N, C-alpha and C positions, 0 to 999 in steps of 0.2 A: 490317429485323430480323425474323427468323423468329418466327412466333407460337408455335412449338413449342420455341424456344430456352429453355433453363433451365440455370443454373449450379449446380454443387454447392457447398455451404458450404465444402468443403475445397479448392476450386480455388486454385491458386497460379500465379503468373507465374514462368516459367523463363528462365534465361539461362545462360551458360557457367559451370557450377559454382555456380549460385546459385538459390535458391528464395525467392519473396517472397509472403507471405500477402496476402489481399485483405480489405477491410472487408466487412461484411454489406451486400449489394446486393439490390435488389428482385428481380432475376432469380434470386436464390437461394431465393426464397420460393415456396410453392405458389401457382399462378396464381389460385386462388379465394380466397386468404387474405392477399393483400398488405395489409400494414398492421395485421393483427390483433394484439392484445396478446401472444398466446402465441408469436408468431413470434420475438420478440426475447428472448434469455436474460437472466436476472438475473446480476449480478456483485457481488462483495464485495471491497472494498479495505480493508486495515487499516493505519493510520498510527500508529506508536508513537513517543512522545517520552519521554526519561528524566527522572528527578529530580522528578517531580510538577509541579504548577502552583500559582501564588500564587492560592489560591481566592477571596479577597475581591474580586479584580478580574476573576475569571472567572465567578462564579455569578450569574445573573440573579436579581433580587429577586422578580419576579412570576412566577407559573406560568400555564400555559395559553397561548393564542394572543396574549395582550397583553404578552408579555415584551419587554423592551428589551435591546438590545445593551449589554454591559458594556465597560469600556475594553479588556480583552484581546480581546474578540470583535468589536470595531469593524471590523477589516479584512474581516470576512465580511458587511458590509452588503449587498453586491450579491447575495448568495445567502442572505439571512436567512430567506426563506420556504422554503428548501430544507433548513433545519437543524432537527433535533430534539435539543435540549439535555437531557441526562439527568443528574439529580442523585440522590444517596442510594443508589447501588448499592454493595455490599460484596463484596470478594473475601477472605473469611476464610481460605481455604487458603493465601493469600499470606504469612501471618505466618510468620516464620522461627523456627528453634530458636535462641534467643539473638539475637545481632546477625546482620546480613546481609540486611536488609530488601530492598535493591535487587535482588540476585541472586535471592533466593527469590521475590520478587513478579514479577520478569520471567519466571522459569521458569513461574510460575503465570498469567502475563498472559493467555494464550489457552487454557490448560489447566484453570485453576481446580483444580489438584491440588497437594497438599502436596509440596514439593521435599525429597528426601532429602539431608541435609547431608553433603557429602563434597567433598574436593579431588581425588579420584582418578577412576578410570574407572567406578566403580560408581554411575553416574548413575541417578536414578530420579525421574520426574515423571509426567505423563500426556500422552496425545496431545492436540495442540492442535485447537481447533475448525476452523481453516482446513484442517487436514489431514484431518479427518473429511469435510469437504465435498470436498476434492481426491480422496479415495479413492472417494467416490460418483461424481464426474465421471469418474474414470479407469475405473471399472467400466462406465460407460455409454459410454465412448470419446467423450465430448462434445467435447473440444478436444484440440489437439496437446499442450499442456502442462497437466497437472492443476492446477498452481499455479505461482506465481512468487514467489520470496523475494528482496527487495532490501534494501539498506542502504547507509549511508555508510561505516561503519568495519568493517574485517575483525575476525573473532573471534580468540581465542587458544585454545591447546590446554588440556589439563588443568593445573590449578594453582589456587591461591587467588586469586580475583578480588574477593571480598567477605566478609570475616570467616569464612573457612572454607568458603565455597561455591565450587564449581568454576566456571571461566570459561564453559563452555558454557551454564550457567544464565543468566549475565549477558549473553551475546552473541547469544542466539537466542530468538525468540518462537515459531517454528514447530517443532513436534516431531511426527515421524511415528510415534512410539511412546514408551513410557515411558523408554527408554534412548537414543533417537536424535534428536538435534537435526538440523534441516534447515539446512545452511549457506546463508547469504545471499550473493548476488552483489553486490559492492561496486564493480565497474567498470561504468560506464554503457555503455562501448563493448562490453565483452564481453556484456552483457545484450542490447544492440542486435543484435550479431552472432548471438546465439543465437536471437533472435526472427525476424529478417528475412533473415539470410543463412545460416542453419544448415540442419540437416536432412541427409538422405542421398538423393541426392548433394548435398553443399553445398560451400561454399568452405572451403578449408583456411586456416589462419592466414597462410600465405605468399601465397595468392591474394588474401586480403583486404588484406594489406599492400601488395601490388603494385597492386591496384586503387586504393587510396587514394593511393599514390605518384603515380599518373597523374591524380589528381584526379577519378576517376570515382565516381559515385553508384551505389548498388545499382539505382536506377531506370534508369540508362544500360544496365546489364547486361541487364535484362529488357525493354528498350524494344520489341524486335520482338514479343515475346509480348503486351505491353500493347497495342500498336497493333492486333494482330489481334483482341484482346478488345474494344477500344473500338468497333470496327466493328459489334459485335453488341449494344451496349447502348443503352438509351433515354436520354432527356435527363437525367432525375433521377440515374440511375446514373453517367452520364458526369461530371456535376458532382461527385457524391460521390467518384468515383475521382480526379478532379483534386485535390480538397481533400485527399484521403488522400496523394497523391504530394507535395503541398506540405508536409504535416505530416511525412512521413517524411524529406524532404530537410532540413527545418529541424532535425529531431532529429539527423540525421547530423552537421550542423554543430555542434550543441551538444555532442555526445559527443566530437567531435574537439577542441573547445575545452577541455574539462575533463580531457583526458587528459594526464598528466604525461609530458613528452618523455623518450624513452629516453636513457640515458647512452651515448655513442658512443665514449668513449675511456677512458683510465685513470680510476679512481674519483675521485681527488683529494678535495676537500671534498664531503661528502654534500650533495645538492641539498636546498633547502628544499621543504617540502610546499606546493605551489602550488594545490592543488585548492580552489576556492571552494565552501564548503558550500551556499550558496544556489543557485549555478548547477548544482552536481551534483545537488542535490535536485530542482530543476526538471526536469533531464534524466530523472531516475528517474520523476518524475510523468508526464512525456510518454510514457515507455515503458509505464507502466500504462495510460494512455489508449489508446495505439495497440494494445496487446495485447488490451484489452477490445473496441476497435472492430473488430478483425480476428477476434474470437472465438478467439484463440490460447490464451487461458486465461480463466477466470471468477473466479479467486481470486488475490489478490496481497497480500503483506504487505511493509511497509517499516519499517525502524528508522532514525530520524533520528540516533541515536547508540546506543552500547551502554549498558547499565545502569551507573549511578553515574559516568557520564562527567563529567570535570572540565575540559571544553573551555573555552578562552578565546575569546571572540568580540570581537576588537578592532573589527571593522567596525560593531559596535553601540555602540561607545564605552565598552566595558567592559574592565577589566584583570584581573579575578578569574575563577576557574573556576566553571562552572555548578554542580557538586555543592557546592562551598564556599558559593556564594550560597544554595543550597537549604537549607542549615543556617543559616537567617537569624537565629536567636536573637532574633527580634523587633526587629531593627535596621532602621530605615527605609531606609537606603541599600541593604541587602540585598533588602528588599522591592522597591525600585525597580528594582534590577538584574534580579531574577527576572521582574518584570512586563515588562521590556524583552525578555528572552529569550522569554518566553511569547508576546508579541505577534509576534515574528519567526517563531516556530513556526507561529502561526496564519496568518500571511501565506503560508506554504508550503502549508498546507492550502487556503487561499483559491485559490492558483494551481491546485491539482489540481481543485478543485470547478468553478472557472470554465472550465477546459479541458474538463471533462466536460460542462458545460452547453452549451458551444459546438458539440458534436458532435450533430447531429440524425440519428436512426436511421430505419430504414425504416417504423417504425410512427408516425412523426411526433413522437415523444417524444425528449427529449435522452438522451444516454448517462447523465447523472446521474439522470434520471427512472427509468431502467431499472436503476439500481445502488444499492448500499448502501455508504456509506463510514463506517468506524468509526475515530474518533480518540480516543486516551486515553493515559494514562501508568500506570506500575506502582504509583504511590502518588498520594495527593492532596497533602497538605502534605508537603514534603520534610524538614522539621525534625522533625516528630512521626512521620513514616512512617505516615501515616494510610491504612488500607486499607478504610475504611468509608464514605467519601464521595468516590468517584473522579470525576475530571473526564472527562466523556464527551460526545462529539458523535456523533450519527448523521446523516449527510447523504444526500440523495436520497430518492426514493420507492420504490425497490426494486420497480418494476413493480407498485405497489399494496400492497406489504408494509409500508410505513411511511407515516405521515401527518405530514409535517414542518411547520415553522412554529410550533412550540410548545416550551415548557419544561415538562418533567414531573419530578416529584420522587417518589422512592420512599423507603421507610423500612427501609433496610438489607437490601433484597431481595438475594438472591445474584446476583452478576454472571453466574454460570453459567446462570441462567435467561434472561438476555438472549441468551447464545450458543445455547441451545436454540432460542429463537425464530428467530435468524438461520439456524441450520442447517436448520430446517424450511422457512424461506422460500426457502432455496437448493435445496430439493427432496430433502434427505436423509431417507429414510423411517425410521420406527421410533425416532427420537430423542426420548425422553421424560425422560431423566435425563442428567446430564453432570458430569464432574469429581467433586469430593468432596461438593459440597452442592447441585448442580442438581436441582431437583425438578419442573420443568415450564416451559413457555414463559412468558416475561414478558408480562404483560397491559399494555394501554394504549399500545401502539406504533402502532396503526392506528385 
């Protein structure tokens, strides 16, 4: 290996009609600074879940480092020391005009701005904090994609989705401006293609379909280029590249498994929806991990369902809808159903965090150590539509921006202040206010 050899962070592997990004390798770093903390970027992932959380089984009783896992948080035992459980934050701009708490609060979920009540096209809310970060990263041309928006359920057009609030408020958490929701990608395969086989020149949809028909992986397509690169890498980078190829291939198989087969003849009876929400969510989590690992983007948002979703989860042994259960009316069976759904949601977060923890980066820290993962819902209690004690987890160390392993409680401090802190941690300059009530960065997170 040449001592002068150095890779650009933007290096890609090329094959016929395909480009494939690479993870961050030692050979991409300045030779005098291998492993230095500043070499590895911070990332931010947002995980949204609808209808609130059954808070009595969520909230730890003790504060500080001596907190104990609650029944809902038990699935996170393996990453307990990577969690910062945050209680008592309020999103006051999320209150609607009259009814419509779910849509109004989801529009305000990342914007902390009052949503203008309309069923029409005259939408108005605020830019979301993830898009503020994305704009900064785009201006600095830090990554190929400024941000990535993912979800399980497609959105709907204009119309009433919640007591007079238009559907875009309920179906999107990312807003690039007061009137512009950022549509999320709900196909894991399409998101995969965008990340790993897209670009210009990239594969066309027909080329992708043909490659898959012949059972070929994107790795097969770029194999010659990969072989040439491997001859120039050191032992650590070779191992990291091999692990990356294994991850990409496993993800390819996952997204193929969760894709609904195309109808090849006369329509007949409409096919059942066969997408497994657990498998599909895990595929989306893997996409986030790989996108971060390759530095294709540093900001990702994910919606487990749209606001006010009334999905039935029979695989959890439940027959009622999620939103219906959330209006529990203090009935024990509804509490139990909610706790079951909440725990399933937390297991999906657990999957993301453990995947991130398993990826070791060139500074010797895990991807989770170098990132911040934000988990929450638009409301606290779904029956009272509580906006003043939101269920929040911050996971990861954010490259030193967070000190996890604690439960911290605030006294109705603005949620917007947390976002100011996160935006500053992500390097956005000059952010001292945000939304309708953000006044400064939240203290006590480090």
